[in-house]
N, C-alpha and C positions, 0 to 999 in steps of 0.2 A: 696419911691419917685415914683411918677407916671410920665411916660414919656409923654411929651407934643407934641412931633414932629410927623408929619404924617408918616415918615419912621419908627420910632420906633413903632408906633401903627400897621402899616402893618406888621412889623417884629413879633410883638407879636401875631397877628392873624395867620400868617404862622406857627409860633412856636406852637400855640395851635392846629392848624389843623394837624401838624406833630405828636404831642403827641396823638391826637385822632386816627390817622391812624396807628401809630406804637405801641401803648400800649392799648388803650381802646377798639378798634375794635377787636383785637385778644383775649383780655380778655373776651369780650362778646361772641365771637365765642366759646371759651373754656367752658364758663358757659352754653351755649346752648347745646353743646355736652354732658356735664355732666348731664344736666337736661334730655336730651333724653335717656341717659344710665340709669338714675334713673327710668324713666318711663318704659323702657324695663324690668329692673329688678323687678319692682313692678308687672308688668303683669305676668312675669315668676314666681314670688313668689306666686301670687294668683293662678296660674295654679298648682304649686307644692302643695300648701295647699289644693286645690280641690282634687287632686289625693291622697294625704295623708289621707284626711277625707274619701274618697271613699274606700281606702284600709283599713282603720281602721274599717269602718262599715262592710266590707266583712270579715275581720278577726273576728270581734265580732260575726257575723252571723255564721261563721264556728265553732267558739268555743262554740256557743250555741247549737250545735248538741248534742243530748244526747248520752250516751254510747250505749243504746239500738238501736238507729238509726244508729250509726256507725257500730255496729255488723251486722245489716241488710244490710248495704251498702257493707261491706266486704263479706257477703254471696252472694250478688247480682252479683258483679263482683270481684271474689277473685283473689289472686295472682297465685293460681294454681288450676287446675281442676283435680279431681280424676275420671278417666274414669269408674272405677268399681262403685263408688258411684253414678255417673250419670246414669249408666245402671240400678242400683238398684232402683233409683228414678223413672226411666221410667217404670219399672215393677210395682212399687207401684201405680203409676198414672194410668196405664192400669187396674190394679185390681180394683182401686176405681171407674174407669169409667164403669166397668162392661164388658169390651171387653175381647176377648180371646187373651192373650199375646203369640205371636209366637217367639219373640226373639228381642234382641237389640245388637248392636255392636258399637265399636269405630272405626272411620276411621282416628283418629289422628288429629294433629294440622295442619292447613294450613301453608304452608311455607311463611315466611315473605318476601322472595325474590319475590314470585309470587304476593304479594300485593303491592310491591313498584313500583313506576313508574320509567322511565328512567332518570327523572330529579333528580339530587342529592339533591337539596333543598327540593323537595317534599318527598324524601325517608327519610330524617332526621326527618321531621315532622311526618311521618307515623309510625316511630318506637315506638312512644308513644301510638299508638292505641291498643285497646285490641286485643288479638289473638283468632281467632275462633277455637273451637274444634268441629269436626264433628262426628255425631252419626247417626246410622240407627235404625229404629224400625219397626217391622211388627206386625200388630194386625188384628183381625177379629171381627166384631160385626154389630149390626143394626145401622141404620142412627142416631137415638137418642143417642146411646152409643158412636158413633164416635164424634158427636157434644160435648158430655160431656167430652170426651178425650181432645179435643182441648181447651175446657174451662179450664180444669185442667192444661194443658200445659201452658196456658196463665197466670194462677195465681201462677205458681211455684215461689219458693223463689229466684231463679236465672233465667236469661233469657234462654228460649228454643225457638229459632227462627226456624220456619219451612222453610227450604230451598226449598224442593220439596216434592211432594206428588203424589203417583200413586194409584188410587182407581179402583178396579175391582169388578164385581158382582159375588157372589157365588150363591149357591143354595138358593132358597127362598128369604128372605129379608136380607140376610147377605152380608156384603161387606168386602173385603180384602183391607187393607191399608198399603202401604209401604211408610214410612216417612224418609226423610233426615233432620236431625235437627242439630243445632249448638248452642253452648253456648260459653262463653267468659271468658278469664282471662287476667290479665295484664302481667304476665310473661309466656314466652313460656317454654317448657321443656328444651330447650338449655340454657335459662337464669338461670333456677333453678339449673342445673348441674354445672354451673360456680361459 
């Protein structure tokens, strides 16, 4: 039955406005919130997928490293440095360069405390840095021989960083060279003993 009176029609309009305000409008608001959440989740999911694909490509690249290259890498920055082997290598490099080898020595490992800053956050990050092992070397030779020595130090299987160099002239065309060198390892002698 359809109401025919004016008051009943006005009542029906008020009732329909009340239903819209109390039920339909909050339902639309909930639907909009859910749609916004879905959009946020879709963006985050796309970001996670991007990171996962990037990670997968890096893992695949890491796994594609040959055993030969892994061996070279472990020689380049090993877990431990043998000071006697480094001094032997310095002597062999000097002999190959044709210089007169006067001696080499180990000055030990730089203290990690000296390398850390006062900021504790920085010091936590620096504990993963390679530890330098310092060596000295004294040679005598001509200028071309000294140049060859540096070329051979540069091409060594592990890094030999020249920290300081003192060159003095000897008789004739000969030069005396005192070098301070450093090489690196990931574990300090204190870590190895633990």
